[in-house]
N, C-alpha and C positions, 0 to 999 in steps of 0.2 A: 503493499499500499505506500501512496505518495507521502512523504515526511517533509518538513520545512527543509531540513538538511539535503534531502535527495532533490527537491525542487530546484534549489540553485545549482547542484552539482550536474544534474540532467539537463538543465536548461541554461546554459552559461550566458546566452544572449540576451537574457532578461536583465542582466545587470543587478541582480537581486543580492542584497547584503544587510545584514543585521546592523542596526545602528544603536540598539539598546535592548538588552543590557549589554555591558561590556563584554562579559562572559556568556555567550549565547549557546555555549555547547549543551546545557540542558534542555534547550528547546530544539535541537536537531531532529530529535525522535518524535516531536509532535506530529500526530497524523493529520494529514489535510483531507478532510471529507467533502470539500467543494469549494468554489471560489465565487465570491459575490463582488462584482464590479460596479461601484458607484461614482457617477460624475460629480466633481466637487461642487459645480453650479447647482445641480439638482439636489444634493446633499444640504446646501445652505438654504435652499428654497423650501423643499419639502421634509426636511428633517431624516431623522434616522428610519430606515425602512421597517415595516412591521414584521417582517419575517427573516430573522437571522439564524440559519441553521447551526446545530452543534457541530463543531469541528470544522467550521467554514473559515477561510481565510479571506479577508476583506480588503479590496484593493480600491483606494481612494484617487482617482484621476483628475489631471488639471490643476493640480496645486503647484504653481511655478515660483513660489515665493522662496526666498533664501532662509526665512526663519518664520515659523508660525506663531502668530501674536494675536492678541485682541480678541475680537468676536470670533475669528477662526479658531483660535486655540480653545476657546470655551465650548464651541461646538464639537471639536474633536475629543474633548474631555469627556462630554456627554456620550459621544459614540463609544469611547473606550470602556466606559462604565457598561453600557448596554452589551458590547461585546463579551465582557467577562461575565455578565449575568447569563447570556446565552450559551456560554462555552465555546466561543470562538476561539481560534488559534493564534490570530495576530492580525496586525494592520500594517498594510503597505501603502506608500504613497509614492507617486511618480514625481521624479525630479529630474533636473538636468544634470549633465556629468560634471558640472563645476559646483553642484550643492554638496556640503559636507555633513552638516547637521541641521537638518531643519526643524528638529523638535526641541522645544523649549525645556528648561530644567524642570518646570512644573509637569509637562507631559511625561518626562523621563521618570520622574518621582512616581507619578501614577502608575507608570508601565512597571515600576518595580513593586508597587503595592500589589497590583492586580496579578503579577506574573504573566504579563501579556506582552509578547515581544513586539518591537516596532521595527519595520524594515523599509527600504527604499528601493525603487527599481527606475532604471533609465530607459526600459523598453516602452514602445509606444503601445496604445490601447489595443489596436489590432492584434499584436503580438499576444497579449494576454487574453484576448478573445479565444485565439486558438488553444491556448493552455486550458482555458474554461471548457472548451468543447473536448479536449482529450481527456480532462478530468471526468466530465460526465460520461464519456463513453467506457471510460475505466470503470466507473461505479456501476454503469449498466452491466458490462461483463462479470464484474465481482458479483452483482446481484443474481444475474442468471447462473452463475456458477454456484453460488450458495443455495439457490433454489433446486438446483439439481442435486446438491448434496443432500439437502433436506429430504428431498423425493427418495433419494437413494438410502438414507437413513431410516426413513419410514418402512421402506421394504424389507429392512433387516429386522421390523419387529415381529416376532413369531406368532404363530395362530394361537399358542397357549404360552401364557407368561412364564409357566413353570418349566418350559423347555429347557432342558439341562445344558444345551449346547447354545442357546441363544446369546447368553453374555459373551462367549468367546467369539461368536460371529460378529458381534456389534463392535467388540475390542478391535478384531482384525479389520472391519472396515474402516473404522476411525484411525487405526495407525495408517491404511493407506490414503485416506482422505486428507490427512494432515501432514503426511510424511513425518510421522513422530513415532516415539515408543508409548506403548499404551499398557497400563496395568490397573487391573480391578482386584482388589484385595481386601481381607479381613485382617485384624491383627496376627492371627495364627495361621493364615494360608491364603495362597494365590488363587483366585477364582477365575481369572482370566488374564492372558498375557499375549501381547504381539509386538515384536517377534518375541521368541522363547527367552532371549536375553533380557527382555525388559524388566524382569522382576530383580535381576541383579543390579541394573543400572539405576532404577528408580527406589531402590531400597532405601539408600541414604536419604532421600528427600522425605520419604514417610516417616523414618525413625526420627528425623529431625523435627517434624511437625508434632509427633507425639511427645517429644521430649520438650519442646519449647512451648507446647500448648498453642499451636497456630490456629487461626480461624477456619472455617470450613472450606473457603476458596482463598489462597493467597499464593505469591510467589515465594516458595521457600528456597529456590535455587535459580539461577538464570534461565529463563525460558522454560519453566516448569510449572505446571498448574496441578494443584491438588483440590478435588471437589468431594465434599463428603456426599453420598448417595442419599442419604435421608437424615439430614441435621436435625430436623423437627423431632424426630422420635429417638435420637441419640444413638443411631446405629453407628457402627464402626466401619462399615464398608466404604473404601475410598477409591475414586477414579483419579489416578495420576498420569498425566501426559507430559512428556519433554521432547524437546527437539533442539536444534542448534540455532534456529532463528527465532525471533519474537513471534507471538500470536498477535493478529491484528483484532479489532472489535468483532468482525463477523466470524472469525475462527472461535473466538471465546464464546460467541452465541451458539455457534455449532456444538461447542463442548457442552455447554448447559443444556442444550436439548438431548444430546446423547446421554448426559448424566441423569436426566429425567427419565428416559426410558430404561437405562440401567438400574435406576432406582426402582422403578416399577417391577422389573424382573427379579431384583434382589428382593424385594418386599414379598412377591409371590413365592420365590424360593423359600424364604424364612417361614411364611405362613403354611407353605406345604409340609415344611419340616415339622411345624408345630402339630399340624393335623397328622402327620404321619406318626409322631411320637405319641400323640393321644390315642390313635388307633392301636398302636401297639401295647400301651398301657392298658387300654380296655380289654384287649385280646389276652393278655398276660392274666389279668383279673378273672376273666371268664374261665380260662384254663385252670387256674387255681381253684375256684369255686367247683369246678367239675371234678377236680381231685380231692375235694373235701378239705382244702386248705383255706379254711375261711378266714382266719386271722391274718394270714399273708395277704389275701386278697383286699381285706378291708385297708391295710397299711398301703397297698398299692394304689388303691382308689382314693385315699385320703386327701391327696393334694388336688385331685381332679373333681371329685364329688363327694366332699367330706358328709359322713353320716348316712349315706345311702344305704349300705348294708348293715346299719345298726339294727337288725332284726333277725329274728329266728327263722323265719318262713319266706318264701318266694316262690314264683312260678315262672315257667318257661313259654316263650312263643318262638315259633319257626315260620318265617314269611318266605314264600316262594317267589322267585324272580327269574328274569334272564341272566345268563352270566354278564352279558356286556352292560346290564343295567344295574348291577350289584350295588355300586358306590352311590348311585342315585337313591336306590331303595333304601340304603343305610340312612342317608341324609333325611329322606321323608319320614322314616321311623322316628328317628332322633328329634325332628322338628314336631312330630305329632306327640310325642311323650317326653318332651325335654324335662330333665330334672327328676323324672320319676322312674326311668328304667336305664339299664346298660345295653347298649345297642352295638353289635359289632357284625362285620362281614364274616361269614363262615369261613375260617381258613382251610377246611377240607372240601367244601363244595361250594363253587362259585356260583351257584343259582340259589343259595340260601342266605338269609339274614336271621341272626340269632338275637333275641330280646329277652333280658332277664328283668322281671319285675319284682322288686322286694314287696312283700306283703306285710302290713301291720294290722293285726286284729283289731286293735282300737281304733284304727282309721283306714277303713275299708275304702279302696279306690277303684271304681268300676269303669272310670274314664279311659283307662289304658287300653283295655281289650276293645272298647267302643271306637277309639281312635284309630286303631289297627284294623278293625273291621272297616271303617270308612275308607282306608287306604286300599282295601281290596275291591270295594264297591266303584271307586273312582276310577276313571281311565288313566291309570298309571302303571308303574313297573311291577308292583306287588300283585300277583296274580293268585295267591291262595295263602291260607293262614291256618296253622295249627296251635293249640295251646294245651298246656297241661294244667293239671289241678294244682292245689297249694301244698307244697313239699316243705320238709324241713330244709334249711339252707345247707345242711350238710349232705342231702340226698338230691343234689341238682343235677346229677348225672342220670338218675332215674326220671326226673322231671323232664329233661332234654330228651330222652328216649320216648317218653309218652307224647312230648310235642311233637316229635318226628313222625310218630305213627299217625297222630292227628293230622298233620299236614299231608300225609299220603291219603288219607281218607278225604280230606277236605277236596282234593282234586276230583273226587266222584259225586260232590255235594253241588246242588244247584246254585248256592252263593259262594261255593269255593272256600267256606269257613267250617272248621270243626274246633270249637274251643272246649269241649267237655271230654272227659276221659272215657265217658260212657260210648260204647259201640266203637271205640279206636284203640283201646290199650288192652293187651290179651287178658291180663287177670280180670278186668272189669267184664270181659265177654264170658269167662267161665260161670258156670252155675255156682254161685257163692257157697251154698250150703253143701253141696256134693265136694266142691273143692277143699272147703275147710275139714271135712271128714276124711278126705284123702291125705291131706297134708298132716293133720294131727295123728293119724295111723302111721304114716311113713316115719315121722319124728317121734313116736311113742317110745322108743328106747331111751331117747335122750330127755324126755320130759318128766323125769323122775327126779324126787329130791336128793337122791344120793349122786347125781350125776352132775350137779350145779348146772341146771337148765339155763339160768340167766347168763352165765358165762358163755355157754355155747351159742346161745341166741345172739349174744352180742359178737362173738368171734367168728363164727362160721361165715355169715354173709360176706365179710370183708376178706377172709382168708380163701373163700372159694372164688372170688372175683379177681383177686390181686396175688402177685408172688408174695410169699410170706414175709419178706423184708419189708415190702411196701405195707402189708397188713399190720405188721408190728408196729410200724411208725404211726399209722393211723390210730391204732388202739392203744399207743402208748405203752406198750409191753415188750418184753424180749422176744425176738425171733424163736427161741426155743420154746416159749410159752405158747406161742401159737402153733409151732409144729406138734407140741404135746396134745394140746386140745383137738386139733384136727385128727391126729392119728387115732385118739380115744374115740371120737365120734364115728370116725369110719369103722372103727372095731365094732361098736355097739349097733350101728346100722347094717353092718354086713356089706359094706360098699368099698369100692376102690376109687378114691378121689383122683387118681391119675386119669380116670376115664371121663371124658365130656359128658357122657349121658348121666352118669352118677352125680357130677356137679351140678348139672342143669336141674335134676329132679329136686335135689335138697335145696338148692339155691331157690327155685319156685316154691317148694313147702315152706321154706322159712319166711319168704316174703308174704305169703298168705297167712300164716299164723301171726306174724309180727305186726302186719298193717291192716289186717281185716278182722271183722268180727267172729267170734267163735260160733259154731252151729247150735241149733236149739237142742237142749238135752233130750226132749222127748222123742226126738227121731234118731237117736244114736244107735237104735237096734237095727236099723235099716242096713243093708249090705253097702259096704264101702266100695266106690266105683275105683276102677284102675285109672291111671294117667291117660292111657288110650282112649278109654270112655269119656273122660273129661273133655277131651279134644274134639271127639266125634259129635259135634252139634252144628247146626247150619251157620251161626254167627262166626264160629271159628273157622269154618270154611271159607266164608266171605272175606274174613280178615287175612287169611293166608293167601288166598288168590289176589288180593289187592297188593299184599306185600311183594309177591314176586311177578306182578303184572308186567313191569317193564324188562324183567331179565328175559323173558322169551323172546324179546326182539333183539337181543345181541346175538350176533353171529358165532360168538365163542360158546362153548359148551360150559357156561359157569356153573350150571346146576350140577353137572358130573363131577366138576371139580370140588364144589361144596360137599357133595356126598362123600367124596373120597378124603377130603379134608376132616371132615367130622369124624369118619371112620378111623383116621389116624390120629384122633384126639387133638386136632388143631395143630399138629407138626408139619411143617413144611417139607423137610427132607424125605420122610417115608411118604408123603402124599406125592411129591414129584416122582419118586421111584415107581409107585404102584401105577401112576398114570403115563409113565415114560415121557415126562416133561421136565422142563428145567424148574429150578426153585424159582427163579425170576418170573417165570410164566405163571406158576401157581400163585405167587404173591400178587402179581398184576391182576389175576382172575379174582383174587379175594377182594382186592381194592375196588375192583369194578362192581362186585357184589354190595359192597358198602354203599356206594353210590346209588345204585338202583334201589337198595333197601331203605336207605336213610339210616343205617345202622352202623356202630362200632363193633365190628366183629372180633375185636381184641377184648371186648368185655364179655362178662358172663350172660347178661341179658341179650346182647347182641347175638351170640352163639345160639342160646336158647331159641330166640325167635326164628332164627335161620333152620334150625333143626325141626322145630314144630311145623312150620311152614312147608319145609320139604316133605316132612312125613304126610302132612295132610294132601299136598297137591300130587306127590309123585308114589307116595307109600314107603320111601327110603328116606333116611335111616329109620328103622323101627324105633317107636318111643315105648319104653318100658319103664317100670317103677324103679329097677335096680338091675345091676350086673347079674345077680342070681337068678332074677326073673328071665333075663335074657338067656342065660345059659339053660334055664328049664325049657324055654320056648324052642331053643335050637335042638 
């Protein structure tokens, strides 16, 4: 850009020179933004023109006096004041070659106070008119170039502000547009740099700013600009740009525009990180709840949603959606139940959203299920909803299992909603009177005073569903204690808990006895049914067909794998050997079954539902009360 120093250097025929101040070097770099030519006669007659642009250089022509005095000096004093107010860069008067110092001492003093240089020129007005035209053309070319740069900068703006590569693309573009080194950084890491050596070159400037406490935008080194991307929020992200030549005003504006775009991208990055961290925290909390680690889950959620789980009971909801709409469905469920639930995207299935609602008996809240049902009926991403009953918060894994079953049934309902455990959860579908009598007869060897039934009832459900080490940790006892109690129970029942079928039968019986009402004493003389007879009812048949309904559409023989896997007591290696498949293939088939059935097949309840559904639909594997009964049947 043209400066006062370059004007005289590039146009020596103008005869332009500084006459005040004596040391004019401080004004050589003043940028000339335009030229205003005033006739001396018109100036005296009409006064100061109404528009004096910032950065303009004013040329007063026709002053032929040897020394400016009197009325003329007063008029020029007023002109100097106005030039200073408007931010002009200097005043030139045309003189003859013999004039040495036309300005009076008063004008020179005023020039000193206003920091406005006084210059003279011996060139005719026509020559200055040519300079004016060239300045205007240069300004037009500069404006067109900056407009093109701004257009190109806007093209760098990504479709999504959280685009991980957007910041580097803008930094690389800015480096090319300004022929500079560009760095975007936080105190502890570089976010974008162009060229790759920019971080090393600009580190000193950034360190100096942090040590000296510089302002958000300042020259901390020659031809270096530092701009905070979010000074209002106190963010530490900084744009640093350096080059060998100074930046003109238009380039500084371009830098500020680029900083705004980079600031928006940085803000989106930080907000996305906060959202991602919150999602991870919520997911960890749900996983801890499902593992029975309630105290840990409460501590994890304390900073995010304090007091949410200060309750002993809760219920689960499972919302069905399309995988591509999972995040949208999560946001909708969160907005509908804000502050009252814990909502996460199911990490195992991308077509489900999990919602945990703490339930306080003294403050019943029916608005949560109502709001979730409204999302199903609305034209949105939530297509079906299943819910569980109210469970102890330590048994949320069972609540999730029930909600998953309900969600599968909801797909076959007119309103796509199933919020009741009735007609959706296996135990609720059993004839409760017959099921109770079966369970109590099966467990009768344990339900005697000398066997310590209360200990058995507490230990066996956990020990049958988890490895003994995990069970011991949950029960707060030693692993050897768990092993001893389980071995004693197996001996009394005449069962082998290494067999999946025996574990399933006893697990079901314990759940019935622990969580359901005891049968009427007046009917205890009636014959006790077998487990196979309990399952041979129409509602259980419908349950099994629904549970396996989507498996039949899979081209792989998932049911064949499931039968072999259960027959091998859920061990992969013997299953793979029996089927002539690899262990990886067997594992893939089991995971596919989990998706189709919405079950965790590593859990006892998941294996139970798979075994019962296979038995009902295909007749295999056989379901009997114990391994002894199976041997007798064989």
